[in-house]
NUBA-138340 format. One record per residue (C-alpha): residue number from 1; residue in three letters; chain; y, x, z. Coordinates in Angstrom, 1 decimal. Example, Ala and Ser with C-alpha at 12.3 -4.5 7.8 and 13.67 -1.06 7.14 Angstrom:
BEGIN
1:ALA:A:-4.5:12.3:7.8
2:SER:A:-1.1:13.7:7.1
END
This chain:
BEGIN
1:MET:A:-43.7:16.3:5.2
2:LYS:A:-44.4:12.6:5.5
3:ASP:A:-41.6:10.6:7.3
4:ILE:A:-42.5:8.7:10.4
5:ILE:A:-41.6:5.1:9.7
6:GLU:A:-41.4:2.1:12.0
7:ARG:A:-42.5:-1.1:10.5
8:LYS:A:-41.3:-3.5:13.2
9:PHE:A:-39.6:-5.6:10.5
10:CYS:A:-40.8:-5.7:6.9
11:VAL:A:-39.5:-7.7:4.0
12:ALA:A:-42.4:-9.1:2.0
13:PRO:A:-43.0:-8.5:-1.7
14:MET:A:-41.7:-11.6:-3.6
15:MET:A:-42.0:-12.0:-7.3
16:GLY:A:-38.6:-12.7:-8.8
17:TYR:A:-36.8:-11.9:-5.5
18:THR:A:-37.4:-8.4:-4.2
19:THR:A:-35.8:-6.9:-7.4
20:PRO:A:-34.1:-3.5:-7.3
21:TYR:A:-30.8:-5.3:-7.0
22:ALA:A:-31.9:-7.4:-4.1
23:ARG:A:-33.4:-4.3:-2.4
24:ASN:A:-30.1:-2.5:-2.7
25:LEU:A:-28.3:-5.4:-1.0
26:TYR:A:-31.0:-5.4:1.7
27:ARG:A:-30.5:-1.7:2.3
28:ILE:A:-26.7:-2.2:2.6
29:LEU:A:-27.3:-4.8:5.3
30:SER:A:-30.1:-2.9:7.2
31:LYS:A:-30.9:0.8:7.2
32:LYS:A:-34.2:0.3:9.1
33:ALA:A:-36.0:-2.7:7.6
34:PHE:A:-39.1:-1.7:5.6
35:LEU:A:-38.8:-3.0:2.1
36:PHE:A:-41.3:-3.9:-0.7
37:SER:A:-41.0:-4.0:-4.4
38:GLU:A:-42.2:-7.1:-6.3
39:MET:A:-45.9:-6.9:-7.0
40:ILE:A:-46.5:-5.3:-10.3
41:ALA:A:-49.8:-5.2:-12.2
42:THR:A:-51.2:-1.7:-12.7
43:LYS:A:-51.4:-1.9:-16.5
44:THR:A:-47.8:-3.1:-16.6
45:LEU:A:-46.7:-0.3:-14.4
46:ILE:A:-48.4:2.3:-16.5
47:HIS:A:-47.6:0.9:-20.0
48:SER:A:-44.5:-1.3:-20.0
49:LYS:A:-41.2:0.0:-21.4
50:ASN:A:-39.3:-2.2:-18.9
51:THR:A:-41.1:-1.2:-15.8
52:GLN:A:-38.1:0.8:-14.5
53:SER:A:-36.1:-2.5:-14.1
54:ILE:A:-38.7:-3.6:-11.5
55:ILE:A:-39.6:-0.5:-9.6
56:ALA:A:-36.4:1.5:-9.6
57:ASN:A:-35.9:3.1:-6.2
58:GLU:A:-32.4:4.3:-5.7
59:ASN:A:-32.2:5.4:-2.1
60:GLN:A:-33.9:2.3:-0.9
61:ASN:A:-36.3:4.0:1.5
62:PRO:A:-38.2:3.2:3.6
63:ILE:A:-39.9:1.3:0.9
64:ALA:A:-43.4:0.4:-0.5
65:LEU:A:-44.5:-0.2:-4.1
66:GLN:A:-46.9:-3.0:-4.3
67:VAL:A:-49.5:-3.1:-7.1
68:GLY:A:-52.2:-5.4:-8.3
69:GLY:A:-55.3:-4.1:-9.9
70:SER:A:-58.9:-3.1:-9.4
71:GLU:A:-59.5:-0.2:-11.9
72:TYR:A:-59.7:3.1:-10.1
73:LEU:A:-58.1:5.3:-12.7
74:ASP:A:-55.2:2.9:-13.1
75:LEU:A:-54.7:2.7:-9.4
76:LYS:A:-54.7:6.5:-9.1
77:LYS:A:-52.0:6.7:-11.9
78:CYS:A:-49.9:4.1:-10.1
79:ALA:A:-50.1:6.0:-6.8
80:ARG:A:-48.9:9.1:-8.7
81:ILE:A:-46.0:7.1:-10.1
82:ALA:A:-45.1:5.8:-6.7
83:TYR:A:-45.1:9.3:-5.2
84:GLU:A:-42.9:10.6:-8.0
85:LEU:A:-40.4:7.8:-7.5
86:ASN:A:-40.1:8.7:-3.8
87:TYR:A:-41.8:5.6:-2.5
88:ASN:A:-43.0:6.0:1.1
89:GLU:A:-46.1:3.8:0.5
90:ILE:A:-48.2:2.2:-2.2
91:ASN:A:-49.7:-1.1:-1.2
92:LEU:A:-52.7:-2.9:-2.8
93:ASN:A:-52.3:-6.6:-3.2
94:VAL:A:-55.4:-8.4:-2.0
95:GLY:A:-53.7:-11.6:-1.0
96:CYS:A:-52.2:-13.3:-4.0
97:PRO:A:-54.3:-16.4:-5.0
98:SER:A:-52.7:-17.3:-8.3
99:LYS:A:-54.9:-18.1:-11.4
100:ALA:A:-53.2:-15.4:-13.5
101:VAL:A:-53.9:-12.8:-10.9
102:GLN:A:-57.5:-13.9:-10.5
103:LYS:A:-57.8:-13.6:-14.3
104:GLY:A:-56.7:-10.0:-14.0
105:SER:A:-59.3:-9.3:-11.3
106:PHE:A:-56.9:-8.6:-8.5
107:GLY:A:-55.2:-10.3:-5.6
108:ALA:A:-57.0:-12.4:-3.0
109:CYS:A:-60.2:-12.8:-5.1
110:LEU:A:-60.9:-9.1:-4.3
111:MET:A:-61.7:-10.1:-0.7
112:GLN:A:-65.0:-11.2:-2.1
113:ASP:A:-66.0:-7.6:-2.8
114:LYS:A:-65.1:-5.4:0.1
115:ILE:A:-66.8:-2.3:-1.2
116:LEU:A:-64.7:-2.5:-4.4
117:VAL:A:-61.6:-2.8:-2.4
118:ARG:A:-62.6:0.2:-0.3
119:ASN:A:-63.2:2.2:-3.5
120:CYS:A:-59.8:1.1:-4.9
121:LEU:A:-58.0:2.4:-1.8
122:ASN:A:-60.0:5.6:-2.0
123:SER:A:-58.8:6.1:-5.5
124:MET:A:-55.1:5.7:-4.5
125:GLN:A:-55.1:8.5:-2.0
126:ILE:A:-53.6:11.2:-4.2
127:ASN:A:-51.1:12.8:-1.7
128:LYS:A:-51.0:12.9:2.1
129:ASN:A:-47.2:12.4:1.9
130:ILE:A:-47.5:8.8:0.7
131:ASP:A:-49.2:6.0:2.7
132:VAL:A:-51.9:3.9:1.1
133:THR:A:-52.0:0.4:2.6
134:ILE:A:-53.3:-3.1:1.9
135:LYS:A:-52.0:-6.6:2.1
136:CYS:A:-54.7:-9.3:2.5
137:ARG:A:-55.5:-12.8:3.8
138:ILE:A:-57.8:-13.6:6.8
139:GLY:A:-60.4:-15.1:4.5
140:ILE:A:-61.3:-17.1:1.4
141:GLY:A:-61.8:-20.9:1.3
142:LYS:A:-61.0:-23.7:3.6
143:ASN:A:-63.0:-22.7:6.6
144:PHE:A:-62.2:-20.0:9.1
145:ASN:A:-64.8:-17.2:9.4
146:TYR:A:-63.7:-14.4:11.7
147:ASP:A:-66.9:-12.4:11.1
148:TYR:A:-66.2:-12.4:7.4
149:PHE:A:-62.6:-11.1:8.1
150:GLU:A:-63.8:-8.4:10.5
151:GLU:A:-66.5:-7.2:8.1
152:PHE:A:-63.9:-6.9:5.3
153:ILE:A:-61.5:-4.9:7.5
154:ASP:A:-64.3:-2.7:8.8
155:GLU:A:-65.3:-1.8:5.2
156:VAL:A:-61.8:-1.1:3.9
157:LEU:A:-60.8:1.0:6.9
158:LYS:A:-63.6:3.4:5.8
159:SER:A:-61.2:4.5:3.0
160:GLY:A:-59.0:6.1:5.7
161:ILE:A:-56.1:3.7:5.5
162:LYS:A:-54.2:3.2:8.8
163:ILE:A:-51.9:0.2:8.0
164:VAL:A:-52.9:-3.4:7.1
165:TYR:A:-50.5:-6.3:6.4
166:VAL:A:-52.2:-9.6:7.1
167:HIS:A:-51.0:-13.0:5.9
168:ALA:A:-52.7:-15.0:8.6
169:ARG:A:-53.9:-17.8:6.3
170:ASN:A:-57.0:-18.1:4.2
171:ALA:A:-56.5:-18.0:0.4
172:ILE:A:-57.7:-21.1:-1.5
173:LEU:A:-58.6:-19.8:-4.9
174:ASN:A:-59.0:-23.2:-6.6
175:GLY:A:-56.9:-26.4:-6.6
176:PHE:A:-53.8:-24.9:-4.8
177:SER:A:-50.8:-23.3:-6.3
178:PRO:A:-49.4:-20.0:-4.9
179:LYS:A:-46.6:-22.0:-3.2
180:GLU:A:-49.2:-24.4:-1.6
181:ASN:A:-51.2:-21.3:-0.6
182:ARG:A:-48.2:-20.1:1.3
183:ASN:A:-47.9:-23.3:3.3
184:ILE:A:-50.9:-25.6:3.4
185:PRO:A:-53.8:-23.4:4.7
186:PRO:A:-53.3:-23.3:8.5
187:LEU:A:-52.1:-20.2:10.2
188:ASN:A:-54.5:-18.4:12.5
189:TYR:A:-52.7:-15.6:14.4
190:ASP:A:-55.6:-15.2:16.8
191:PHE:A:-57.6:-13.5:14.0
192:VAL:A:-54.9:-10.8:13.9
193:LYS:A:-55.0:-10.4:17.6
194:LYS:A:-58.8:-10.1:17.6
195:ILE:A:-58.8:-7.6:14.7
196:LYS:A:-56.3:-5.4:16.5
197:ASN:A:-58.5:-5.4:19.6
198:LYS:A:-61.4:-4.4:17.4
199:PHE:A:-59.5:-1.6:15.7
200:PRO:A:-56.7:-0.5:18.1
201:GLN:A:-55.9:2.7:16.1
202:THR:A:-54.9:0.7:13.0
203:THR:A:-51.5:-0.8:12.5
204:PHE:A:-51.7:-4.5:11.7
205:ILE:A:-48.5:-6.1:10.5
206:LEU:A:-48.3:-10.0:10.8
207:ASN:A:-47.2:-12.1:7.9
208:GLY:A:-47.0:-15.9:7.5
209:GLY:A:-45.1:-18.7:9.1
210:ILE:A:-42.3:-16.6:10.5
211:ASP:A:-39.3:-18.7:9.5
212:SER:A:-36.6:-17.6:11.9
213:ILE:A:-35.2:-14.4:13.3
214:GLU:A:-35.9:-15.8:16.8
215:LYS:A:-39.6:-16.3:16.0
216:ALA:A:-39.7:-12.9:14.4
217:ILE:A:-38.4:-11.3:17.6
218:VAL:A:-41.0:-13.0:19.7
219:MET:A:-43.8:-12.0:17.3
220:SER:A:-42.7:-8.4:17.0
221:LYS:A:-43.3:-8.0:20.7
222:ILE:A:-46.8:-9.2:20.4
223:TYR:A:-47.9:-7.6:17.1
224:ASP:A:-47.5:-4.1:15.7
225:GLY:A:-44.8:-5.4:13.4
226:ILE:A:-43.9:-8.5:11.4
227:MET:A:-43.4:-9.2:7.7
228:VAL:A:-41.1:-12.0:6.5
229:GLY:A:-40.5:-13.4:3.0
230:ARG:A:-39.0:-16.8:2.5
231:LEU:A:-36.6:-16.3:5.5
232:ILE:A:-35.0:-13.4:3.5
233:GLN:A:-35.2:-15.3:0.2
234:ASN:A:-33.3:-18.1:1.8
235:ASN:A:-30.7:-16.0:3.7
236:PRO:A:-30.8:-12.2:3.1
237:PHE:A:-27.7:-11.8:5.2
238:CYS:A:-29.7:-12.3:8.3
239:LEU:A:-30.8:-8.7:7.7
240:LYS:A:-27.4:-7.6:9.1
241:ASN:A:-28.8:-8.1:12.6
242:VAL:A:-32.2:-6.5:12.1
243:ASP:A:-31.3:-2.9:13.1
244:ARG:A:-30.0:-4.1:16.5
245:LEU:A:-32.6:-6.7:17.2
246:PHE:A:-35.7:-4.8:16.1
247:TYR:A:-34.8:-1.1:16.2
248:ASN:A:-32.5:-0.9:19.2
249:LYS:A:-29.5:0.2:17.3
250:GLN:A:-26.2:-0.6:19.1
251:ASN:A:-24.4:-2.8:16.6
252:SER:A:-25.2:-5.3:13.8
253:TYR:A:-23.8:-4.7:10.4
254:THR:A:-20.6:-6.6:9.7
255:VAL:A:-20.2:-8.2:6.3
256:THR:A:-16.8:-7.4:4.9
257:GLU:A:-15.1:-7.0:1.5
258:ASP:A:-16.6:-3.5:1.5
259:THR:A:-20.1:-5.1:1.3
260:ILE:A:-19.1:-6.9:-1.9
261:ILE:A:-17.4:-3.8:-3.4
262:GLU:A:-20.4:-1.6:-2.6
263:TYR:A:-22.8:-4.1:-4.2
264:PHE:A:-20.7:-4.6:-7.3
265:ASP:A:-20.3:-0.8:-7.7
266:TYR:A:-24.1:-0.6:-7.8
267:ILE:A:-24.7:-3.3:-10.4
268:LYS:A:-21.7:-2.6:-12.7
269:PRO:A:-23.6:0.2:-14.5
270:LYS:A:-26.5:-2.2:-15.1
271:LEU:A:-24.4:-4.7:-17.1
272:GLY:A:-26.0:-5.2:-20.4
273:THR:A:-29.4:-3.9:-19.3
274:ASP:A:-30.3:-7.0:-17.3
275:SER:A:-29.1:-10.6:-17.1
276:ILE:A:-26.0:-11.4:-15.1
277:TYR:A:-28.0:-13.9:-13.1
278:ARG:A:-30.7:-11.3:-12.1
279:LEU:A:-27.9:-8.9:-11.2
280:LEU:A:-26.0:-11.4:-9.0
281:SER:A:-28.7:-13.7:-7.6
282:PRO:A:-29.2:-11.6:-4.4
283:LEU:A:-25.6:-12.3:-3.5
284:LEU:A:-25.7:-16.0:-4.0
285:ASN:A:-27.2:-16.8:-0.6
286:ILE:A:-24.1:-15.4:1.1
287:PHE:A:-23.1:-19.1:0.9
288:PHE:A:-26.1:-20.2:3.0
289:GLY:A:-25.1:-22.6:5.8
290:ILE:A:-21.4:-21.9:5.4
291:ALA:A:-18.9:-24.8:5.4
292:ASN:A:-17.6:-25.5:1.9
293:GLY:A:-19.7:-22.7:0.5
294:LYS:A:-20.9:-25.1:-2.2
295:LYS:A:-17.4:-25.0:-3.8
296:PHE:A:-17.6:-21.2:-4.2
297:LYS:A:-21.2:-21.4:-5.5
298:ILE:A:-20.2:-23.8:-8.2
299:ASP:A:-17.3:-21.5:-9.2
300:VAL:A:-19.7:-18.6:-9.3
301:HIS:A:-22.2:-20.4:-11.6
302:SER:A:-19.5:-21.4:-13.9
303:ASN:A:-18.3:-17.9:-14.3
304:MET:A:-21.8:-16.5:-14.6
305:LYS:A:-22.3:-18.7:-17.7
306:ASN:A:-19.2:-17.1:-19.2
307:ASN:A:-20.2:-13.6:-18.2
308:ASN:A:-16.8:-13.3:-16.4
309:PHE:A:-17.8:-10.3:-14.3
310:ASP:A:-14.4:-9.3:-12.9
311:LYS:A:-13.6:-12.9:-11.9
312:LEU:A:-17.0:-13.1:-10.1
313:GLU:A:-16.2:-10.1:-8.0
314:LYS:A:-12.9:-11.7:-7.0
315:ILE:A:-14.6:-14.9:-6.0
316:PHE:A:-17.0:-13.1:-3.7
317:LEU:A:-14.2:-11.1:-2.2
318:SER:A:-12.2:-14.2:-1.6
319:PHE:A:-15.1:-15.9:0.0
320:VAL:A:-15.7:-13.0:2.4
321:ARG:A:-12.0:-12.9:3.3
322:GLU:A:-11.9:-16.6:4.0
323:LYS:A:-15.3:-17.0:5.8
324:SER:A:-15.6:-13.6:7.5
325:LEU:A:-15.9:-15.1:11.0
326:LEU:A:-18.5:-17.7:9.9
327:ILE:A:-20.6:-15.1:8.0
328:ASN:A:-20.7:-12.7:10.9
END
């Protein structure tokens, strides 16, 4: 039976950041936040020998696997993989504007062919116990066009999907980098309000421009749910308050030495299978905004270069002991 999942607070898929290791840390800090994998191209997911290092799901639910692709058979295979790996959801990326993604015929450029997108979503529906969803922009190009957006949503909803994540900016397919596409095209939250009024039975999750927990709280009361990316990239430890603030749980998580021990116990078996930087990078922003945190960070980087794993654990434990009140 499919679990009923609240998506009031979602962590956006971020290439190079929402790794299995980061997601493990996120799950330690919050039991309720809805997590996403990095986006993975369908052919990579199906054929790569190293795919497991990206999509491993070790008790990280609730969680979605995000894929990029537009070939029906490949998408069907990926949906099967997601189901077998106990993901709650498989999400089709129709929002990434990068040149590489466009060359592979997926991402935001697919918004130019709404019937193709609907058929892609149809092909992914292999089991009623896994949700099929989409993440898109509000349009293509520099000018707002609500009718274009509504027609796109109207068509893709014919696939039967019930959940849409909307980055409330247009995608500029030429002349802008992915980073610029996350910041320069203006936000238009009104489009998300209007589309919700048009399709009240569909869940629309708002993404884009939510750069603080305070703003996230306000937006979560207006929209069906919110999705944040760079906020978590910059300071994943803000997740410790999410269960209380967004899911009405009584207490926030408290970061202690046990947090460090639990995380290191998770990554120790991975030593030698991935770089020490990739294993430890999710923890590095524990120093975010903490007085004299830079000193600890320099010490960490020095020991990372020397692969001094035991010393690294001691540095993090020492930091938490010394800065516990400031962290929490």
